N, C-alpha and C positions, 0 to 999 in steps of 0.2 A: 504494499501499499504506499502511494507517495505522501509527502508531506501535507498536499494540500487535502488529501482524504482524510488523514489523521486529524488535521485541524477542523475539519467540517464534524467527523464522526464524534470526536471527544468534547466540542463545544455545544453547551445547552443555549440554543438562540431564543431569545424571547420574542416569540411570534404569536403571543396571546392575541385574541379578538375573536373579532368575528374571529363500491363498491367497487345439443343440440338440442339449443337451450331454447326456457319460455319466459317472456317479459310481462309482468303484471300491466295492463293498460289502465293505470290511475294514477296520474300526478297532477300538480295543480300548482297555483299562485302561493301555495304554503312553502314552496322552495325558497321564495324569495330571494331569485337568482340574479347574477348580474354577468354582463357578457363584453369582452372587451378584446381587440386584436392588437399585437405588436405589429411593430412595421415590417417584419418579417412575414407576416401573413398567419402568425400562429392565434387561432381562436382560443381564448380562455373564458372558461365558465365557473364562476365562484357560486358555492351553494353552502352558506354559514349554518353552522350548527353547533351551539356553546352547550349541550349535554354533557360533553366530555372532551378533555384535551386530545383529541385525536383527529387525523385527517386521511381520508382517502384521496391518494394522488394517483391520477389515471391519465395516460397519453393512448388516445385514440387515433390511428391511421386509418384514414379513408382508403384502403387498399385491402381486399381479400382475395379469396381463391378465385374469384370470378375475374380479377385482373391478370390471373397467369396466362401465358401462352399456351394454346392448344398443344396437349401433348406433354407439357410442363407441369401438370397437376402435382400438388404439394409443395411448390416454391416457397409459397406464403408462410404455410406452417413450419417448413424447415428454417426459414429467416427466422420465426418466432424463436426457436431454439437456439439458434447461434447468436441471438441479442445479448443472451446470457454467457457468451464466451469471453469477452472482454475487450478492450480498447488499449491506447497507448497508456494511458494513467490507470486503469483497473484492468490488472492481468487476469489471464484464465482463470476462472473458479472463485475470483474474489468478490464479485458482485454479490453471489450470493451469501458469502459467508460474512460481508459487510451488513447486508440487510439484517440477517440473523442475530449477527453479535449486537445489533442495536435496537432487538427486541421488536422486530417489525415482522409482517406477514407480506408475502408478494407472490405474484403469479402472472399469467398472459395467456390469451386465448385466440384463436384465429377464427373467424367466420367467413361467410360468401363475401360480405360486402367491407369489412373493416377487422382491424387487429387493435387488439388492447394490450397494453402493459400496466400493471397497477401495484401500489404499496400503500398498505395500511399503516400508518405510523403516529407515534406520540407527537404532537405539535414540535417538542424541540427536536426531532430528527428529520422534520420535513425539508429542511437544506440540504440535508444528505440525500434524501431521495431525488430531490430535483435535479442536484448534480450528477447524479448517476444516471439519471435517466435522459438528461439533456446531453452528457458525454456519448451515450450510445446513439443517441439521434444523429449525431455528426461524425462520430469517430470510431465507428465500429471497426473491427480487424477481422477479417475472414481467413484464417490459415487453411491450407490444402488438409494438415491434420485435423484441425477442428469440425472442417467440412465433412470430412470422412465418418468422422466420430458421429456427429448429430445425423448424418444421413441413415446411418446404421441404426441409432436409437430411434429415429422417426419410422423406418421400415419396420423395426419389431413392434414398435406401438402400434402400427397399423395393423399388424398380423394378431397382435394379441387384443388390442382393444375393437377392433371391426370385425376382422375376419372370423375370429374365435369367438366373437359374441353375437348370438342369434338375433338380439332385439336390434344391435347396430345394423347387421347384415339386413335385415328386415326394411329398416328406415332407410337405407341406400336404395333398396329396391323400390320402395315407395316413391321416393324422390324420381329416379330416373323415368318410372312410369308418368308421374305428374307432368314432370317439366319437359319431356321430350328432346327438342333440340337446344333448349335453353342453357345458358350455362350453369344456371341452379342445379342443373341434373347431375352434374359433376362432384365428386366426393371432396369434402374440404381438404381431405388429407392426401389426396390423390390416390391412384392406384399403387399396388405393391410395385407394378412393371414400372410406373412414372417416376415412383421414388427412387429406384435403384437407377436409371436413365439419367437422374438430374446430374447437371455438372456445376462445378464452384461458381462459374460465370453467371450462371442463370441467377443463383441467388444474389451474386454482387450486384446484377443489372436490376434485380427487384428493389434492393435496397437502395440505389442510386435514383431509379425512377420514381419512387413512391414516399420513400422516408424522407420528408421534408417537412418543416415548421409550417408552411402554406399549405399542406396536406393533412393537418392534422388539429385535433381539439385537446386541450389541457382541461381537465376536470380537477378542482381543488374542492372536496367536500367535506366540510368538518369546522373544528374551532379556529377559523381564519376570516379576518374582515376583508373587504375589498381592497383597502388601501395596501395592506401588507400583500395581498395577491399580486397587486400591479407590481409593487417593488420586487417581489422575488421571482414573479415570472420574466420581469426584464432583465434581472441579474443573471439567472440562470440559462434561460432560453433566447433573450434579446440578441445576442451576438452569431447566433446560428443565421447564416445565409439562407434565404429563399432560394428555390431552384425551380427549373421548370419540371412540372408533373408529366409524365407520361400519359398519354391519351386514355381515358378509362373505357371500358368494355361497351360496346353498343350492344343492349338488349334486344333480342328480336320480338315482333308483335306476335302473341299466340292468340288467334282469334277463330282457329277451326276446332269447332266443339268435339271434345272426345272425353268416353268416359269409361275408365278401365276398372276392370276387377281382379284380383289374383288371391291365391292362397298358398303361404308359405308354411309348410312343414318342418320345424327343425328341432334337433335335439337339445337337450338343457333348457326346454320351455316347460316350466310349472303351470302355468295357466295361460289361457287362449285371450287373445287380444284383437279388440276390432279398431280400426282407423280408417275414417273417411275423409279426404283432405281436399279442398277447393282453391283454385286459382281465382282471387279477387283483387281489386285495386289495393294498393298501398296507400300510405297518407301522403306519398309523394305525388300520385297520380289523382287521386280525388279525395280532398279534406273530408267533405261532407259524407262521404259514403264510408270513409274510415271511421268516424265516430259512431254512424250507423252500425257498421258490424261490430264494433266494439260493445254496442248496447245489446245487439243480438246474441252474441257471444255471451253475455251475461244472462240474458233471459233464457236460452236453450239449457247452457252447461255450466252457470257459475255457482257452484255451489249446491248445498242440499236443499235450497228453496228454489232452484231451478227447473224448468219444466221438464227436460229430457230424465233428470235425476228424481223428479217425484214418480214419473210414469215407470221408468224402468227399474228404478231400485226400489222404490216403496210401495208403489202399487201393483205392479206385475211380478215384483220379485225375481227378475230374469237376471239381473247384473248385479254386479259387487261395485262396480263406481261408473259413472259417465260423466264426460267434461267436454265443454267446447272452449276454443280459444282462437283469438285471431292475432296474426303477428303484422303489424302495420309497418315496422321499422325495416323497411327495404329499398334500397335504389331502383327494383323492378318491381315487379308484382308481390302483393300480400298474400297470406294464406288463412284460410280458415279452416279449423280442424275439428272433428269430431273423434273421441275417444272413448271406447268401453271395454270394460273386462265383464265377461259374462259369469254366471255362477257354473260349478263344477256341473257336468252333465248336460247343458243346454246345447243344442244342435247350433254349430257355427253359422251355417247359410240361414237358419230359420231366425237366427238372433240378428244377423245383418239385416235381413227383412223388417224385423220387429223395430229397429234402431231407426231404419227410414220411416216406417211409417209413423214412429213416435215424432220423427221431425216434421213431417207434413204436417201431423194434426196440430202440431205447437205452433207451427206457422199461421195456419189457419185460425188458431184461436186466440191469437195475439190482438190486443185491445187497448186504450190508452191507460187502463188502470194496472194493467200488467206492464206497460212499457214505463211507467212512472216508478213502478217497485222496483224494476231492473237499474232504471237511471239512480236511485235512491240507494241502490246498494252498491253503485259503482262509486258514486259521491261520498258516502258514508266511509269508505276506504281511502279517501284522499289523506284523512289525519294520520295514517300511520306510517305513511311514506316517507317522512323526512326524519322518521325516529332514528334510522341507522344510515350514517352518512355513505356506507358500503353500497347499501341499496339505492338511495339517491344519486350516487356517483355513477352506477352502472345503468340504471334506466335513463337519465338526463345523457349520458355519453352514448349510448346506443342510438339515442333518438337523434341526437346532434349529428352523429357520425353518417348517418343514414339520410341527412338531410333536412331535418325538420328544424324550424328557427326556435331561438329561445321563446320567443313571443308565443309561438304555437303552443310550446311545452308549459309555458305558465299559465296560459289561457285554457288549459285543458278542459277543466271544469264548465266553462262556456259553451265549449264545443258540444258536450255531453247535455247540458242543458236545452239547446238548441235543438236536439234531435227529435223529430215528431214520428207519429205514426206512419205518414207516409213516406218518410226516409227509410225507416227500417224495413216497411213492406218492399219497398224499391229494392232494398240491399237483399232481402231474401229471393226475391223472383230471380235477380242476378245471378244469386249463389246457386239456385237449382239448375240455371242455364249455363254456368260456367265448367270450365274444364276441371275435371276431377278424377281421382283414383280412390278404389275401395278395396284396402287389404285386410286380410285376416291371417293372423299369426297363430299357429296351432303346435302342439307337441309332434314329434315325428311319429311316435306309436301311442295306441291307445285314444281314447276321447274323453277327455278331462271335462 
């Protein structure tokens, strides 16, 4: 560790003051966020929370697996691994040790649309986290030796976490059937063959093309005020030069209706699972419909008072669980998903039919009273969202990285309040007319 790192890690800075996956779609003015930009284009969002002297520090790069060149699957994920290997100041292996020695937690993840790095630290260690993250934004060193090590780790991870995990294999099959020729059909990890074919220059190019302050969002969520955040962001990120960001992926328009069904029987499955996923507009594509789909998801499968839960779990006693979710945080289309687990002994195909019948019945029965109840359940959940700075940082960061403005995030409650019955019925009609896939996952032998 060099002298600068020792100085930062040992000092207690007085910075008092003023987070294949699912995101809760409830956030609002309770965040009391403020946004500003550095001269190099870095977007900074501050979410104050005085409940504890901790901060979630996150850097979100607006580049993910969809930005990889065709045949180069796994590049973004491999780069995520290599970001922990070292720079001129922070030698290989030191990043993790420094963070751990300072009592902080850290991690990173790659998605289709973005890649995020985060540290959850005591406020006295925030400057250390900012130094480390800014350092690897501009000074990452990728050696042949480290490249080979991490490529092998990523390859083994792919084999163990995806190819040997039945639910992950099922999810990838579902995605391929749903997205067809769209880049979202490709696995985030890349295939095993793609990973082994990656070269060091592929990762270096991705780093140079997309890891820049003008293609990133910095989230500071916790016990920090706006003035301090401005000073620290400028101190650690302000001298990083902006660079020309490579062109982003052009997404195809999927307007040819298709409805696919498949059943997969795999070993190591202890219970059946039913999933039906629809392609619907994201927030980027249609703000008003996005709010309507969020309300529709809450109405259909948002908890034990939702229509599908009451019908399939409580009344018919056919299911152990049922849920509906809507993912609006995407650069291209969003997705609307129904998931249900049938009871032991229930026939898979008969259960799928019952789920779809319950869906159609629930849509026909939607009225203003039920709409109001669903909206109120969403709005009631707003008060819990700021409690944990990690949750707040994850929610705001993912939405901002996907293109949602701070104003839109702040005023989410108004968007929900403005949804009317006509909006939700329009969303429901489009849902049933949209591209969708229905998948059933069952044990390889027997009929549980």
